[in-house]
C-alpha positions in Angstrom: 33.8 7.4 -12.2 32.2 10.6 -13.2 33.2 14.0 -11.9 30.4 15.4 -9.7 28.6 18.5 -10.9 28.5 19.7 -7.3 30.3 18.9 -4.1 29.1 18.1 -0.6 30.4 20.4 2.1 30.8 18.1 5.1 31.0 21.0 7.6 27.7 22.6 6.7 26.1 19.4 5.2 24.8 21.2 2.1 25.1 20.6 -1.6 27.5 23.1 -3.0 27.3 23.4 -6.8 29.8 26.3 -7.0 32.8 24.0 -7.2 31.7 22.7 -10.6 32.8 24.5 -13.7 29.9 23.1 -15.5 27.2 24.8 -13.4 26.9 28.5 -12.7 24.6 28.2 -9.8 24.5 30.2 -6.6 25.5 28.1 -3.7 22.5 29.2 -1.6 20.1 28.3 -4.4 21.8 24.9 -4.8 21.3 24.0 -1.2 19.3 20.7 -1.2 19.6 18.9 2.1 20.3 19.9 5.6 21.5 17.2 8.0 21.2 17.1 11.7 23.9 14.4 12.1 27.5 14.1 11.5 29.0 11.2 9.5 32.5 11.4 8.0 34.5 8.2 8.8 37.9 7.8 7.1 39.7 4.6 6.1 42.8 3.9 8.0 44.2 1.4 5.6 43.5 -0.4 2.4 41.9 -3.2 4.4 39.0 -0.6 5.2 39.7 -0.8 8.9 37.7 2.0 10.5 38.6 3.5 13.8 35.9 6.2 14.2 32.5 7.0 12.8 29.5 4.9 11.8 31.4 1.6 11.6 33.6 1.9 14.6 31.5 -0.6 16.5 31.7 -3.1 13.7 35.6 -3.0 13.4 35.4 -3.8 9.8 33.6 -2.0 6.9 32.2 -5.0 5.0 29.8 -3.0 2.9 32.6 -0.9 1.3 34.3 -4.1 0.3 31.5 -4.9 -2.1 32.0 -4.1 -5.8 30.6 -0.9 -7.2 28.0 -2.7 -9.3 26.5 -4.2 -6.2 26.6 -1.1 -4.1 24.8 1.0 -6.8 22.0 -1.7 -6.8 21.7 -1.3 -3.1 21.5 2.5 -3.3 18.9 2.1 -6.1 16.4 1.1 -3.3 17.0 4.3 -1.3 15.5 7.8 -1.9 18.1 9.8 -3.9 18.5 12.2 -0.9 19.7 9.2 1.2 21.9 7.9 -1.6 23.7 11.3 -1.8 24.3 11.2 1.9 26.5 8.2 1.5 29.1 10.4 -0.3 30.1 11.6 3.1 31.3 8.2 4.3 34.7 8.1 2.6 36.5 8.9 -0.6 35.4 5.5 -1.9 31.7 6.6 -1.6 32.2 10.2 -2.7 30.9 9.9 -6.3 29.4 6.4 -6.1 25.8 7.7 -5.9 26.2 9.3 -9.4 26.3 5.8 -10.9 23.1 4.6 -9.3 20.8 3.7 -12.2 17.8 5.5 -11.1 16.2 8.6 -9.3 13.8 8.7 -6.3 13.0 12.5 -5.9 10.6 14.6 -3.8 10.3 18.3 -4.5 10.1 19.1 -0.8 13.8 18.0 -0.6 14.9 21.0 -2.7 15.0 24.2 -0.7 15.0 27.9 -1.5 14.3 27.6 -5.2 12.0 25.5 -7.4 14.6 25.6 -10.1 17.0 23.4 -8.2 15.0 20.2 -8.8 15.2 20.8 -12.6 18.9 21.7 -12.6 19.7 18.6 -10.4 17.6 16.2 -12.5 18.7 17.5 -15.9 22.4 17.1 -14.9 21.9 13.7 -13.4 20.1 12.5 -16.5 22.9 14.0 -18.7 25.5 11.9 -16.9 25.9 8.3 -18.3 23.3 9.1 -20.9 24.1 5.9 -22.8 23.4 3.7 -19.7 20.1 2.2 -18.6 17.9 4.1 -16.1 16.2 1.4 -14.2 13.9 3.5 -12.0 12.4 7.0 -12.1 10.3 8.0 -9.1 9.2 11.6 -8.3 6.8 13.3 -6.0 6.3 16.9 -6.8 4.1 19.9 -6.2 2.8 21.0 -9.6 3.1 24.7 -8.5 6.9 24.3 -8.5 7.7 22.2 -11.5 4.8 22.4 -13.9 6.4 25.0 -16.1 9.6 23.0 -16.6 8.2 20.5 -19.0 8.6 17.6 -16.7 7.3 15.1 -19.2 10.6 15.2 -21.0 12.1 13.3 -18.1 9.6 10.6 -18.4 10.4 10.2 -22.1 14.1 10.0 -21.2 13.4 7.3 -18.5 11.3 5.3 -20.9 13.8 5.5 -23.8 16.6 4.5 -21.4 14.9 1.3 -20.4 13.2 2.2 -17.1 11.6 -0.8 -15.4 9.9 1.3 -12.6 8.0 4.6 -13.4 6.3 6.3 -10.3 4.8 9.8 -10.8 2.8 11.6 -8.1 1.9 15.3 -8.1 1.0 15.2 -4.3 -2.3 16.9 -4.7 -5.0 17.1 -7.3 -4.2 20.1 -9.6 -6.6 22.0 -11.7 -4.8 21.1 -14.8 -2.8 17.9 -14.8 0.4 17.1 -16.6 -0.3 14.6 -19.4 2.0 11.7 -19.7 3.8 11.3 -23.0 2.4 8.8 -25.5 5.7 6.9 -25.1 4.3 5.4 -21.9 2.0 3.1 -24.1 4.9 1.5 -25.9 7.7 0.8 -23.4 9.4 -2.5 -23.9 11.0 -2.5 -20.4 8.4 -1.1 -17.9 7.6 -3.7 -15.2 5.9 -1.3 -12.6 3.9 1.8 -13.4 2.3 4.1 -10.8 0.6 7.3 -11.8 -1.2 9.7 -9.4 -2.9 13.0 -10.3 -1.7 13.0 -13.9 -3.4 12.9 -17.3 -3.5 10.2 -20.0 -3.7 10.9 -23.7 -5.7 8.7 -26.0 -3.4 6.5 -28.0 -4.2 6.2 -31.7 -2.0 3.1 -32.1 -1.9 -0.3 -30.6 -0.7 -0.3 -27.0 2.2 -2.6 -26.3 3.7 -3.0 -22.8 5.0 -6.6 -23.0 6.7 -6.5 -19.6 4.3 -4.6 -17.4 3.2 -6.6 -14.3 2.0 -3.9 -11.9 -0.2 -0.9 -12.8 -1.5 1.7 -10.2 -3.7 4.5 -11.5 -5.1 7.1 -9.2 -7.0 10.4 -9.9 -6.4 10.2 -13.6 -7.7 12.8 -16.1 -8.3 11.7 -19.7 -7.9 13.8 -22.8 -10.8 12.0 -24.3 -14.3 12.0 -22.9 -14.4 8.2 -22.6 -11.8 7.3 -20.0 -13.1 3.7 -19.9 -12.2 3.1 -23.5 -8.6 4.5 -22.9 -8.3 2.3 -19.8 -9.5 -0.9 -21.7 -7.0 -0.3 -24.4 -4.3 0.4 -21.9 -4.9 -2.8 -19.9 -5.4 -4.9 -23.1 -1.9 -4.0 -24.2 -0.4 -5.5 -21.1 -0.2 -9.3 -21.7 1.6 -10.2 -18.4 -0.3 -7.7 -16.2 -0.7 -9.4 -12.7 -1.6 -6.5 -10.3 -4.0 -3.7 -11.2 -5.1 -0.9 -8.9 -7.7 1.7 -10.0 -8.4 4.6 -7.5 -10.9 7.3 -8.5 -10.0 7.0 -12.2 -13.2 8.2 -13.7 -14.7 11.6 -14.0 -17.9 12.1 -11.9 -19.5 13.9 -14.9 -19.3 10.7 -17.0 -22.5 8.8 -17.5 -22.4 5.3 -15.8 -20.4 2.8 -17.9 -18.8 -0.5 -17.5 -15.1 -1.0 -17.5 -14.2 -4.3 -19.0 -11.0 -5.9 -17.6 -9.6 -8.6 -19.9 -6.1 -9.5 -18.9 -5.6 -13.2 -18.7 -2.5 -12.9 -16.5 -4.2 -10.7 -13.9 -4.0 -12.1 -10.4 -4.9 -9.1 -8.1 -7.4 -6.3 -8.8 -8.0 -3.4 -6.4 -10.7 -0.9 -7.2 -11.5 2.0 -4.9 -14.1 3.6 -7.1 -15.8 3.5 -10.5 -19.0 2.5 -12.1 -19.3 -1.0 -13.3 -16.5 -3.6 -13.5 -16.9 -6.6 -15.8 -14.0 -9.0 -15.3 -12.8 -11.4 -18.0 -9.6 -12.4 -16.3 -10.0 -16.0 -15.5 -6.6 -16.2 -13.6 -7.6 -13.5 -11.0 -6.9 -14.6 -7.4 -7.5 -11.4 -5.4 -9.9 -8.5 -5.6 -9.8 -5.5 -3.2 -12.8 -3.1 -2.9 -12.0 0.3 -1.5 -15.0 2.6 -2.0 -16.7 5.4 -0.2 -19.8 6.4 -2.1 -19.8 5.2 -5.7 -21.2 2.1 -7.1 -18.9 -0.9 -7.9 -20.3 -3.9 -9.3 -18.4 -7.1 -10.2 -19.8 -8.8 -13.3 -18.6 -12.2 -14.2 -15.9 -14.8 -14.4 -15.0 -14.8 -10.7 -15.2 -18.6 -10.1 -11.4 -18.7 -9.8 -11.2 -16.0 -7.2 -9.4 -17.0 -4.0 -9.4 -13.8 -1.9 -11.5 -10.7 -1.5 -10.9 -7.7 0.7 -14.0 -5.4 1.1 -13.9 -2.0 2.8 -17.0 -0.1 1.4 -20.3 1.5 2.2 -22.1 0.4 -0.9 -25.9 0.4 -0.9 -27.4 -2.9 0.3 -28.6 -4.1 -3.1 -25.1 -3.5 -4.6 -23.3 -5.1 -1.7 -25.5 -8.0 -2.0 -24.6 -8.3 -5.7 -20.9 -8.1 -4.9 -21.0 -10.8 -2.2 -23.1 -13.2 -4.4 -20.6 -12.6 -7.2 -17.6 -13.6 -5.1 -19.2 -16.5 -3.2 -16.5 -18.9 -4.3 -13.6 -17.2 -2.4 -11.5 -19.1 0.2 -10.2 -16.0 2.0 -12.3 -12.9 2.9 -11.4 -9.7 4.8 -14.3 -7.5 5.9 -14.0 -4.0 7.5 -16.2 -2.7 10.3 -18.2 -0.3 8.1 -18.8 -3.0 5.6 -20.1 -5.3 8.4 -22.7 -2.7 9.4 -24.1 -2.7 5.9 -23.6 -6.4 5.5 -25.7 -7.2 8.6 -28.6 -5.1 7.1 -28.1 -7.1 3.9 -28.4 -10.4 5.7 -31.8 -9.3 7.1 -33.1 -7.8 3.9 -31.3 -9.4 0.9 -30.6 -13.1 0.4 -26.8 -13.8 0.4 -25.2 -16.9 -0.9 -23.3 -19.2 1.5 -19.6 -19.2 1.1 -19.0 -22.9 1.1 -15.3 -22.6 0.0 -14.5 -20.0 2.6 -11.8 -21.3 5.0 -10.2 -18.1 6.3 -12.1 -14.9 7.5 -10.8 -11.6 8.9 -13.4 -9.2 10.3 -13.2 -6.0 12.2 -16.1 -5.1 14.6 -16.9 -2.9 17.6 -18.7 -4.0 20.7 -22.0 -2.8 19.2 -21.6 -5.2 16.3 -20.5 -8.1 18.5 -24.1 -9.3 18.7 -24.2 -9.9 14.9 -20.9 -12.0 14.9 -22.5 -15.4 15.5 -25.1 -14.7 12.8 -22.6 -13.5 10.4 -20.4 -16.6 10.8 -23.3 -18.6 9.4 -22.3 -17.6 5.9 -19.1 -19.7 6.2 -20.2 -23.2 7.2 -16.8 -24.6 6.4 -14.7 -21.8 8.1 -11.4 -23.0 9.6 -9.4 -19.8 10.4 -10.9 -16.7 12.0 -9.3 -13.4 12.9 -11.3 -10.9 14.9 -10.2 -7.3 15.2 -12.0 -5.9 18.2 -12.3 -2.1 17.7 -12.5 -0.1 20.9 -13.2 3.5 21.3 -13.8 5.9 24.2 -17.6 5.6 23.6 -19.0 2.7 25.5 -21.4 0.8 23.2 -23.8 -2.0 24.0 -24.7 -3.5 27.4 -26.0 -6.9 26.4 -22.8 -8.7 25.3 -23.8 -12.3 25.7 -23.2 -14.5 22.6 -25.6 -17.4 22.4 -26.1 -18.5 18.8 -23.6 -21.3 17.8 -23.0 -21.3 14.0 -22.2 -24.5 12.1 -18.5 -23.8 11.7 -18.0 -23.8 15.5 -19.4 -27.2 15.8 -17.5 -28.8 12.9 -14.7 -27.0 11.1 -13.3 -23.9 13.1 -9.8 -24.9 14.2 -8.0 -21.5 14.9 -9.2 -18.2 16.2 -7.0 -15.1 16.6 -8.4 -12.1 18.5 -6.7 -8.7 18.3 -7.3 -5.3 19.8 -7.6 -2.2 17.7 -8.1 1.3 19.0 -10.7 3.2 17.0 -9.0 5.5 14.5 -5.6 3.8 14.4 -6.6 1.8 11.3 -7.2 5.1 9.5 -4.2 7.0 11.0 -6.2 9.2 13.4 -4.7 10.4 16.6 -6.0 9.1 19.9 -8.3 11.3 21.9 -7.4 12.3 25.4 -9.9 11.1 28.0 -10.3 11.7 31.6 -9.2 9.2 34.2 -12.8 8.3 35.2 -13.7 7.6 31.5 -10.5 5.6 31.0 -11.5 3.4 33.9 -14.9 2.8 32.5 -13.6 2.1 29.0 -11.0 -0.4 30.5 -13.8 -2.2 32.5 -16.0 -2.3 29.3 -13.2 -3.6 27.3 -12.4 -6.3 29.7 -16.0 -7.4 29.7 -16.0 -7.7 26.0 -12.7 -9.7 26.0 -14.0 -12.1 28.6 -17.3 -12.7 26.7 -15.5 -13.4 23.3 -13.0 -15.7 24.8 -15.6 -17.6 26.8 -17.7 -17.9 23.6 -15.1 -19.6 21.6 -13.7 -21.8 24.4 -17.0 -23.1 25.6 -18.9 -23.4 22.3 -16.3 -24.7 19.8 -16.2 -28.5 19.4 -12.9 -28.7 17.2 -11.0 -25.5 18.2 -7.3 -26.3 18.3 -5.7 -22.8 18.9 -7.0 -19.7 20.4 -4.5 -16.8 19.9 -5.0 -13.8 22.1 -3.2 -10.5 21.3 -3.8 -8.6 24.5 -2.0 -6.8 27.3 -4.4 -7.2 30.2 -3.0 -9.8 32.6 -6.2 -10.0 34.5 -7.9 -11.7 31.5 -5.2 -14.5 31.5 -6.0 -15.2 35.1 -9.8 -15.5 34.4 -9.2 -18.1 31.6 -8.8 -20.9 34.1 -12.5 -20.4 35.0 -13.7 -21.2 31.5 -14.6 -24.7 30.5 -13.0 -25.9 27.2 -15.4 -27.7 25.0 -12.4 -29.2 23.2 -9.9 -30.1 25.9 -6.9 -30.2 23.5 -7.4 -26.5 22.6 -4.3 -24.4 23.3 -4.5 -20.8 24.4 -1.6 -18.8 23.0 -0.7 -15.2 24.1 1.0 -12.7 21.9 
């Protein structure tokens, strides 16, 4: 077991580097974490019987009886700050975190001085320098650590066989740290996530034989043609299965087409870009997350099983996207996409989704009128999930659903209806409203629920299960007044 380069003071719960002869660091500068809890149990006997502390209710400390090799693998899945906390458990755990084969750091965890994160990381990497470093994950503010040559850490991680490399500068800097060229020739990387960093143009053949997951977000390129760099990057990953591209192209670039040709690719998520031409015949899932840029799917999507669309593309482009993925079996549509899609249905011809068996759609009461028409695109639909989005604004008065699409008469077997408060899906806070407004909203919400439930119970010929995720008990009482078109249909409350 390695001698620690600092010690934890259990009374003040700070990292004290002054006890180490190898580090001349002021204790205040070296303060890393402050804890608001106390945790210092001691072992009573070699049998690890604990009388007080965290394990007192258990009577037996089973975790500490595990071998060090397994404990360090468990700690590998924790942020480093939490891994360090375990050194307060007992003498057995005191230095165990030093043998964890990875780092998961956040610059906000290092207080008082920006130099602490460099000192800590340098010394950790210097320990067991011959052993593998399976994971290197860091979130940092470029204002604090930019001058420290952080790319050297990435080179060290790659050269020591890292399987996971995750780098995020927290916000988009004016000048981004460029990743070392070593990143293009790692023999061990399995997962790579880069956010707000730069990529250099490789003048050699890219070789990442083990990389399965790649996430690139807000990337800056040293060369003017980022698409060529990306194509070379992806083509060097023969087993790549999951690819995510988020705002990876400079707005100043002329519109180009990114060609994705990875035969092992199964999932592709794109949040922005220009054109996407896919040559990955094994792809199973595509996610579209786009606000205002044009994303066009080109070809070879006949093997696609699932598509998740959350975009506000112009109608002509959205129509192209839908026609290109018309063979999917599972589709997820957001509320804002449905608004544009309804306009598409009226203005642009859209293919029928004959293979579509599962659909999840979010819609407000204002869009409830288009639901029955929208369901016409899936004549063989079997499973439907409705996310009813409610807000403090009362929308629509005519809530009666009349049109009965083909799927309700022949194939639809299960419908699940959920309630979503407007803004929750995007993390927004709820708006406080008056009691009078709250009563009006509750009445309007109940009216919507009643009409949707009535529609599926009375108009579905083969519906087997109607799953309702609601809290209003009054609605359950009203259900007995509805006539079930298919008498064996079960109503399930969650």
